[in-house]
C-alpha positions in Angstrom: -13.8 -9.2 -11.8 -10.1 -8.2 -12.6 -9.0 -11.5 -14.4 -12.0 -10.9 -16.6 -11.2 -7.2 -17.5 -7.7 -7.3 -19.5 -7.5 -3.6 -19.1 -8.1 -3.5 -15.5 -5.5 -6.1 -14.9 -2.9 -4.3 -17.0 -3.6 -1.2 -14.8 -3.3 -3.0 -11.8 0.3 -4.4 -12.7 1.3 -1.0 -13.9 0.5 0.4 -10.4 2.3 -2.5 -8.8 5.4 -1.9 -11.0 5.4 1.8 -10.3 5.0 1.2 -6.5 7.9 -1.3 -6.6 10.0 1.1 -7.9 9.4 3.5 -4.9 11.8 3.5 -1.8 10.7 5.7 1.3 10.6 4.7 5.0 6.9 6.0 5.0 5.8 3.6 1.9 5.5 0.0 2.3 7.8 -1.6 -0.1 6.1 -4.1 -3.0 8.3 -6.9 -3.5 6.9 -8.8 -6.3 4.3 -8.8 -8.6 2.8 -10.8 -11.6 -0.2 -13.2 -12.3 -1.6 -16.2 -10.8 -1.5 -19.5 -12.8 -5.5 -18.8 -12.9 -4.8 -15.4 -14.5 -5.7 -13.1 -11.6 -2.9 -10.4 -11.1 -1.2 -10.2 -7.7 1.3 -8.3 -6.0 3.6 -8.8 -2.5 3.8 -6.1 -0.1 6.4 -6.2 3.0 4.5 -7.2 6.0 4.8 -4.4 8.7 3.9 -4.7 12.4 2.4 -2.1 14.5 -0.8 -0.1 14.5 -2.8 1.3 11.6 -3.4 5.1 11.5 -7.2 4.4 11.3 -7.0 2.4 14.9 -4.7 5.2 16.4 -7.2 7.7 15.4 -10.1 5.5 16.6 -8.6 5.1 20.1 -9.2 9.0 20.7 -7.9 12.3 20.1 -4.1 12.3 19.7 -1.7 15.0 21.5 -0.9 17.8 19.0 2.6 16.7 18.5 1.8 13.6 17.5 -0.8 15.0 14.8 2.2 17.1 13.6 4.6 14.4 13.1 1.9 12.0 11.5 0.8 14.7 9.3 4.6 15.6 8.1 5.2 11.8 7.6 2.0 12.0 5.1 2.9 15.1 3.4 
């Protein structure tokens, strides 16, 4: 478990801190991070409404224009 491995917990929070500094319309914001009273690290991300890319792809083939638009956003 991550709370039993100080190195893993530090890496987790370092990555949360880095993600919190990134601001882009296609990246979910990290709004808080730290340790819970029991020692477990946490981070809080904004809640987004909508369909996941996995669900969109699982629903069936996408029109080529949609694929290009999504690929540009991912890049």
